[in-house]
GUDO-452015 format. One record per residue (C-alpha): x, y, z; residue in one letter. Coordinates in steps of 0.02 Angstrom, whole numbers, plus 32768, in hexadecimal, padded with zeros to 4 digits. Layout:
<nodes>
<node <X, Y, Z>, "a"> ...
</nodes>
This chain:
<nodes>
<node <0F7F, 05CB, 5F87>, "m"> <node <0FFC, 05B4, 6013>, "i"> <node <1047, 063B, 6081>, "a"> <node <10D3, 066F, 600D>, "i"> <node <1057, 06AF, 5F8D>, "k"> <node <100A, 072E, 6002>, "i"> <node <10A8, 0795, 6016>, "k"> <node <1088, 0804, 5F7D>, "p"> <node <0FE6, 083C, 5FD1>, "l"> <node <1049, 08A5, 604C>, "i"> <node <107A, 0919, 5FBD>, "i"> <node <0FCB, 0914, 5F73>, "i"> <node <0F79, 0942, 6018>, "i"> <node <0FEC, 09D7, 6031>, "l"> <node <0FCA, 0A17, 5F82>, "l"> <node <0F0F, 09FF, 5F8A>, "l"> <node <0F01, 0A47, 6038>, "g"> <node <0F33, 0AF3, 5FF8>, "s"> <node <0EBB, 0AE5, 5F66>, "i"> <node <0E1F, 0AAA, 5FBE>, "v"> <node <0E30, 0B1F, 6052>, "s"> <node <0DD6, 0BA5, 5FF0>, "c"> <node <0D54, 0B32, 5FA2>, "t"> <node <0CFF, 0AE7, 6038>, "n"> <node <0C4F, 0B17, 600D>, "e"> <node <0BCA, 0A92, 601A>, "k"> <node <0B93, 0A42, 5F77>, "t"> <node <0AD7, 0A3D, 5F6A>, "e"> <node <0A9A, 098D, 5F8F>, "t"> <node <0A2E, 093E, 5F09>, "n"> <node <0981, 08FC, 5F28>, "d"> <node <09A9, 0842, 5F30>, "n"> <node <08F6, 0810, 5F06>, "s"> <node <0919, 0823, 5E4C>, "d"> <node <09AE, 07AD, 5E42>, "t"> <node <0942, 0712, 5E26>, "n"> <node <09D7, 06A3, 5E44>, "l"> <node <09CF, 05F9, 5E95>, "f"> <node <0A61, 0580, 5E9D>, "y"> <node <0A4E, 04CC, 5ED0>, "q"> <node <0ACC, 043E, 5EDC>, "v"> <node <0A97, 038E, 5EAD>, "e"> <node <0B22, 030B, 5EB3>, "a"> <node <0BAE, 034A, 5E41>, "s"> <node <0B48, 03D2, 5DE9>, "i"> <node <0B23, 0486, 5E18>, "i"> <node <0A7E, 04C7, 5DD3>, "y"> <node <0A45, 057A, 5DB9>, "k"> <node <0988, 0581, 5DAF>, "e"> <node <0984, 04CB, 5D79>, "g"> <node <0A09, 04DC, 5CF2>, "v"> <node <0ABB, 049C, 5D06>, "e"> <node <0B2A, 052D, 5D3A>, "f"> <node <0BD0, 053B, 5CDF>, "n"> <node <0C41, 05D0, 5CFE>, "a"> <node <0CF6, 05FF, 5D11>, "n"> <node <0D47, 0694, 5D62>, "g"> <node <0DCA, 06DE, 5DD4>, "v"> <node <0DFD, 0709, 5E85>, "n"> <node <0DFA, 07C3, 5EB0>, "t"> <node <0E32, 083C, 5F37>, "l"> <node <0D99, 08AC, 5F37>, "n"> <node <0D95, 08B7, 5FF5>, "t"> <node <0E26, 0932, 5FE0>, "f"> <node <0DC9, 0998, 5F5E>, "g"> <node <0D51, 0966, 5ED4>, "i"> <node <0DB5, 0966, 5E34>, "s"> <node <0DCA, 091F, 5D84>, "n"> <node <0D0F, 0908, 5D6A>, "h"> <node <0D19, 0965, 5CC5>, "e"> <node <0D7C, 08CD, 5C87>, "l"> <node <0D03, 0845, 5CC3>, "i"> <node <0CA2, 0838, 5C1F>, "s"> <node <0D3F, 083C, 5BB4>, "d"> <node <0D87, 07AA, 5C16>, "w"> <node <0CE1, 0748, 5C16>, "n"> <node <0CE5, 0732, 5CD3>, "i"> <node <0C4A, 06E1, 5D1F>, "k"> <node <0C7A, 06B8, 5DD3>, "i"> <node <0CF0, 070A, 5E50>, "v"> <node <0D3B, 06D1, 5EF3>, "r"> <node <0D56, 0764, 5F69>, "e"> <node <0DEC, 076D, 5FDE>, "f"> <node <0DC1, 0799, 6093>, "i"> <node <0E69, 07AE, 60E9>, "g"> <node <0E29, 0800, 6188>, "n"> <node <0D8B, 07A3, 61B7>, "l"> <node <0D7C, 07F2, 6263>, "r"> <node <0D71, 08A5, 6225>, "e"> <node <0D29, 0886, 6178>, "q"> <node <0C8C, 08F4, 6166>, "p"> <node <0BF4, 0897, 6124>, "i"> <node <0B95, 0932, 60EC>, "e"> <node <0BA6, 09EE, 60F3>, "g"> <node <0C3F, 0A5B, 60DE>, "f"> <node <0CF3, 0A27, 60C5>, "a"> <node <0D5B, 0A25, 6164>, "i"> <node <0E13, 0A33, 6192>, "q"> <node <0E43, 0994, 61ED>, "a"> <node <0EB9, 0982, 6281>, "s"> <node <0F47, 0950, 620C>, "n"> <node <0F30, 09EF, 61A5>, "g"> <node <0EDF, 09A6, 610A>, "s"> <node <0E37, 09E4, 60CA>, "f"> <node <0DAD, 0963, 60BB>, "l"> <node <0D12, 0973, 604E>, "h"> <node <0C6C, 0928, 6083>, "a"> <node <0C3E, 087C, 6041>, "l"> <node <0B90, 08B3, 600C>, "q"> <node <0BD7, 093D, 5F9F>, "n"> <node <0C4D, 08C0, 5F4F>, "i"> <node <0BC0, 0845, 5F31>, "v"> <node <0B54, 08CF, 5EE5>, "d"> <node <0BDF, 08FE, 5E6D>, "s"> <node <0BFA, 0847, 5E3F>, "n"> <node <0B40, 082C, 5E27>, "r"> <node <0B33, 08C2, 5DB5>, "n"> <node <0BB1, 0867, 5D47>, "n"> <node <0B4F, 07C3, 5D4D>, "g"> <node <0BCA, 076C, 5DC0>, "l"> <node <0BB5, 06E9, 5E46>, "v"> <node <0C1B, 0717, 5EE1>, "t"> <node <0C76, 069F, 5F54>, "i"> <node <0CA6, 06F2, 5FF9>, "l"> <node <0D3D, 069C, 6046>, "c"> <node <0D98, 06C3, 60E9>, "p"> <node <0E56, 06C0, 60D1>, "f"> <node <0E91, 0708, 6175>, "g"> <node <0E72, 0754, 6220>, "w"> <node <0EBC, 07F7, 6261>, "v"> <node <0EBF, 080A, 631D>, "d"> <node <0EA9, 08A9, 6382>, "t"> <node <0F64, 08CD, 6376>, "r"> <node <0F5E, 08C9, 62B8>, "g"> <node <0FB6, 0821, 62A9>, "k"> <node <0F75, 07B7, 6218>, "q"> <node <0F65, 06FA, 621F>, "t"> <node <0F4C, 06AD, 6174>, "l"> <node <0EDB, 0614, 6172>, "f"> <node <0F40, 05B0, 60F4>, "t"> <node <0F8D, 0513, 6141>, "g"> <node <0F33, 0524, 61E8>, "l"> <node <0EC1, 04AD, 6246>, "n"> <node <0E24, 051A, 625A>, "p"> <node <0DE3, 04E5, 6304>, "k"> <node <0E92, 04F2, 6351>, "s"> <node <0E94, 05AE, 6339>, "q"> <node <0E75, 061C, 63D1>, "s"> <node <0E00, 068B, 636D>, "f"> <node <0D94, 05FB, 632D>, "f"> <node <0CFF, 062A, 6399>, "g"> <node <0D04, 06DE, 635A>, "n"> <node <0D1B, 069C, 62A9>, "y"> <node <0C78, 063C, 62BB>, "k"> <node <0C1C, 06D6, 62FA>, "t"> <node <0C56, 0742, 6267>, "k"> <node <0C2D, 06BA, 61E8>, "m"> <node <0B7C, 06AB, 622F>, "r"> <node <0B69, 0767, 621A>, "a"> <node <0B9D, 0759, 6164>, "i"> <node <0B24, 06C9, 6148>, "a"> <node <0A96, 0729, 619A>, "e"> <node <0AB3, 07BE, 612A>, "h"> <node <0ABE, 075E, 6086>, "f"> <node <0A3D, 06D7, 60A6>, "k"> <node <09C3, 0720, 6027>, "e"> <node <0A49, 073B, 5FA2>, "q"> <node <0A65, 068F, 5F55>, "p"> <node <0AE5, 06CF, 5ED8>, "d"> <node <0B59, 06E0, 5F6E>, "v"> <node <0BB0, 063F, 5FA1>, "w"> <node <0C14, 0636, 6042>, "i"> <node <0CB6, 05D4, 6053>, "e"> <node <0CDE, 059E, 6104>, "v"> <node <0D9D, 05AB, 6104>, "w"> <node <0E2D, 05C5, 608C>, "n"> <node <0EA7, 0534, 6075>, "e"> <node <0EA4, 04DC, 611E>, "p"> <node <0F25, 045E, 615E>, "y"> <node <0FDC, 044C, 6138>, "h"> <node <1016, 0428, 6086>, "f"> <node <105C, 037F, 60BE>, "n"> <node <0FD1, 0354, 613A>, "n"> <node <103D, 037B, 61D2>, "e"> <node <100A, 03C8, 627A>, "n"> <node <0F94, 033E, 62B0>, "g"> <node <0F2D, 033C, 6211>, "y"> <node <0EB6, 02AE, 61E8>, "s"> <node <0E20, 029F, 6175>, "h"> <node <0DB5, 028D, 6212>, "f"> <node <0DF4, 0338, 6249>, "l"> <node <0DC3, 037E, 619F>, "w"> <node <0D16, 0330, 61B3>, "l"> <node <0D00, 0378, 6262>, "s"> <node <0D3F, 0427, 6238>, "d"> <node <0CDF, 0437, 6195>, "m"> <node <0C40, 03F4, 61E4>, "g"> <node <0C48, 0472, 6271>, "e"> <node <0C69, 0504, 61FB>, "m"> <node <0BDB, 04D0, 6187>, "i"> <node <0B62, 04BA, 6218>, "d"> <node <0B96, 0563, 625C>, "n"> <node <0B57, 05B5, 61BC>, "l"> <node <0ABC, 0548, 61AE>, "r"> <node <0A8C, 0579, 6260>, "s"> <node <0A4F, 061B, 6213>, "i"> <node <0996, 0605, 61EE>, "d"> <node <0978, 0614, 6134>, "g"> <node <0A2D, 0607, 60FE>, "f"> <node <0A23, 058C, 606D>, "t"> <node <0AAB, 05D8, 5FFF>, "n"> <node <0B32, 0568, 5FB9>, "i"> <node <0BBE, 0548, 6036>, "i"> <node <0C6D, 0529, 5FF0>, "v"> <node <0CDE, 04AF, 604C>, "v"> <node <0D9A, 04A0, 602D>, "p"> <node <0DFD, 0400, 6019>, "g"> <node <0E94, 03D0, 6082>, "n"> <node <0F50, 03ED, 6066>, "e"> <node <0F3A, 04AA, 605E>, "q"> <node <0EAA, 0492, 5FE7>, "g"> <node <0F07, 042E, 5F63>, "q"> <node <0EC9, 037F, 5F8F>, "s"> <node <0E22, 032E, 5F6A>, "e"> <node <0E47, 0294, 5FD3>, "i"> <node <0DEB, 02D0, 606F>, "a"> <node <0D52, 02F2, 6003>, "v"> <node <0D5A, 0245, 5FB7>, "l"> <node <0D73, 01ED, 605E>, "e"> <node <0D00, 0254, 60CF>, "q"> <node <0C93, 02BA, 605A>, "g"> <node <0BFE, 0245, 6066>, "n"> <node <0C03, 0250, 6124>, "n"> <node <0C0F, 030D, 611C>, "l"> <node <0B75, 0316, 60AC>, "l"> <node <0B05, 02B4, 6123>, "i"> <node <0A74, 032B, 6149>, "n"> <node <0AD3, 03B8, 60F4>, "r"> <node <0AAC, 03FB, 6047>, "d"> <node <0ADE, 047F, 5FC8>, "n"> <node <0B97, 045B, 5FE3>, "i"> <node <0C1C, 047A, 5F5F>, "v"> <node <0CD0, 0444, 5F7E>, "f"> <node <0D66, 04B1, 5F50>, "d"> <node <0E0D, 046D, 5F13>, "i"> <node <0EA3, 04D9, 5EE6>, "h"> <node <0F10, 04B1, 5E51>, "a"> <node <0FC7, 04CF, 5E72>, "y"> <node <1059, 0454, 5E89>, "e"> <node <0FEF, 03BA, 5EA8>, "k"> <node <0F8C, 03D5, 5E08>, "w"> <node <1003, 042F, 5D92>, "l"> <node <10B1, 03E4, 5DA7>, "i"> <node <10DA, 0344, 5D49>, "n"> <node <1024, 0322, 5D1D>, "t"> <node <0FD2, 02F9, 5C77>, "t"> <node <0F29, 0332, 5C39>, "e"> <node <0EEB, 027F, 5C49>, "t"> <node <0F23, 0273, 5CFF>, "q"> <node <0ECE, 0317, 5D2C>, "i"> <node <0E2D, 02E4, 5CD5>, "k"> <node <0E2F, 023F, 5D31>, "s"> <node <0E3B, 0294, 5DDA>, "r"> <node <0DAD, 030B, 5DAE>, "i"> <node <0D3F, 027E, 5D71>, "e"> <node <0D60, 0218, 5E0E>, "t"> <node <0D1C, 02A6, 5E7A>, "v"> <node <0C86, 02C1, 5E09>, "n"> <node <0C5D, 0208, 5DFB>, "q"> <node <0C63, 01FD, 5EB8>, "s"> <node <0BD1, 0276, 5EBB>, "g"> <node <0C29, 0314, 5EF6>, "f"> <node <0C19, 03BF, 5EA9>, "s"> <node <0CBA, 0422, 5EAB>, "f"> <node <0D12, 04B9, 5E60>, "v"> <node <0DC6, 04EA, 5E4B>, "f"> <node <0DC5, 0585, 5EB8>, "g"> <node <0E77, 05B1, 5E88>, "e"> <node <0EF2, 058C, 5DFE>, "v"> <node <0F92, 05EB, 5DDF>, "g"> <node <103D, 05D8, 5D90>, "v"> <node <10A6, 05F8, 5E2A>, "i"> <node <1096, 05C2, 5EDF>, "n"> <node <1121, 0583, 5F50>, "a"> <node <1185, 0533, 5EC5>, "s"> <node <11B9, 054F, 5E11>, "v"> <node <1151, 059D, 5D87>, "l"> <node <10CC, 051B, 5D5C>, "m"> <node <1078, 04ED, 5CB7>, "p"> <node <0FBA, 04FD, 5CAD>, "v"> <node <0F8E, 04C4, 5BFC>, "d"> <node <0F66, 040F, 5C2A>, "n"> <node <0EFE, 0448, 5CBE>, "f"> <node <0E99, 04C9, 5C5C>, "l"> <node <0E78, 044B, 5BD3>, "s"> <node <0E3A, 03CC, 5C53>, "a"> <node <0DC4, 0444, 5CAD>, "v"> <node <0D80, 047F, 5C06>, "t"> <node <0D55, 03CE, 5BD2>, "q"> <node <0D09, 03A1, 5C7B>, "t"> <node <0CAF, 0449, 5C8C>, "k"> <node <0CF8, 0465, 5D38>, "t"> <node <0CE2, 0515, 5D7F>, "i"> <node <0D8E, 0564, 5D90>, "t"> <node <0DCC, 0609, 5DD9>, "m"> <node <0E79, 0654, 5DBB>, "a"> <node <0EE8, 06A0, 5E3F>, "w"> <node <0EEC, 0738, 5E25>, "l"> <node <0E88, 07C1, 5DCA>, "f"> <node <0EF6, 084E, 5E06>, "n"> <node <0F65, 08D6, 5DBE>, "r"> <node <1019, 08AE, 5DE8>, "n"> <node <1094, 0898, 5D5A>, "t"> <node <1117, 084C, 5DCD>, "n"> <node <10A4, 07C6, 5E17>, "d"> <node <10AE, 072F, 5DA4>, "q"> <node <0FFF, 06F7, 5DD6>, "n"> <node <0FAF, 07A2, 5DB8>, "a"> <node <0F48, 079F, 5D19>, "l"> <node <0F58, 085B, 5CFE>, "l"> <node <0FEB, 08D0, 5CEB>, "t"> <node <0FF2, 0971, 5D4E>, "d"> <node <0F99, 09C1, 5CB9>, "d"> <node <0F0E, 093F, 5CB1>, "g"> <node <0F51, 08E1, 5C1A>, "l"> <node <0F6E, 0825, 5C0E>, "e"> <node <1001, 07FB, 5C7E>, "n"> <node <1074, 0781, 5C25>, "n"> <node <1112, 07B5, 5C83>, "t"> <node <1183, 0721, 5CAA>, "n"> <node <10ED, 06AD, 5CC3>, "n"> <node <10DC, 0642, 5C26>, "n"> <node <105A, 06BA, 5BDF>, "n"> <node <0FE5, 0695, 5C71>, "w"> <node <0F6D, 0725, 5C50>, "a"> <node <0F52, 0703, 5B98>, "t"> <node <0F45, 0648, 5BB7>, "t"> <node <0EC1, 065F, 5C3E>, "y"> <node <0E61, 06E4, 5BDF>, "k"> <node <0E55, 066C, 5B4B>, "n"> <node <0E16, 05E6, 5BC2>, "f"> <node <0D8E, 065B, 5C03>, "l"> <node <0D58, 0681, 5B50>, "a"> <node <0D2C, 05CA, 5B2E>, "n"> 
</nodes>
């Protein structure tokens, strides 16, 4: 998901801010001792309690207000990737807060509890940083260690890891869609290796944090080439790593089902476990077809998450209308197509 896709969130944030301002009570945190969940990565396979873990799901905006959970079962959602657009101020537990940019943010633990009550695995992913003046910097397309807030980013990510280290159904992604779409701005696969290694080690520096860590590819998340070229080096003395690739232009335009399957199988046969953390029908270009892609990931049993499980009839990627129905508005029947995929 590149920067152009975030713009509809401005409207969403304003709408949700007025709604959640009166619902900022703390959700009671569950006793995590009864979850009995353990996830382990071995080569290209993710295991849950020794059994291969297969699940598909969606991206959500629950940091702005927990919503749409009454529809989780109907859509057969098993895993969610949670948008954290204001990492600096994002509360980890406790009450909702009003951030410096005016939006209301709900605590990660409350979101995880709600997801867990619906049997969901949660991936927590930082998408952006809001400074003390309320200015947001979105992570997509950026070189992580070049950012002035990188040191503070590391501190906040360690705090998240410390809090969730005994909740293995919570996976933590280190960064959303790093590096320019066309590998500009001084990018190299060695830079990817260095940045990802430091961000992984930052989380693993927390004693007892063995949860799965999710690591993005290059080219704003759409390329697997960095994983193929430097993944083995990244995994030296590092375990429980899952890679995240995003399926937009470089997977959906002018591609056949056979070509997509071949790319997936190349990653798997190289010994890397990965998920498609995002797939959608619109990004920075034209409306894109998804049928070949969804057929390929079904056959290869590759975990896939749609962008976006949100109510917004006018957003072509939103799976829900304003009324919570399937959103097939000017988007090649995206909602019905993806819901059918989840049912398989």
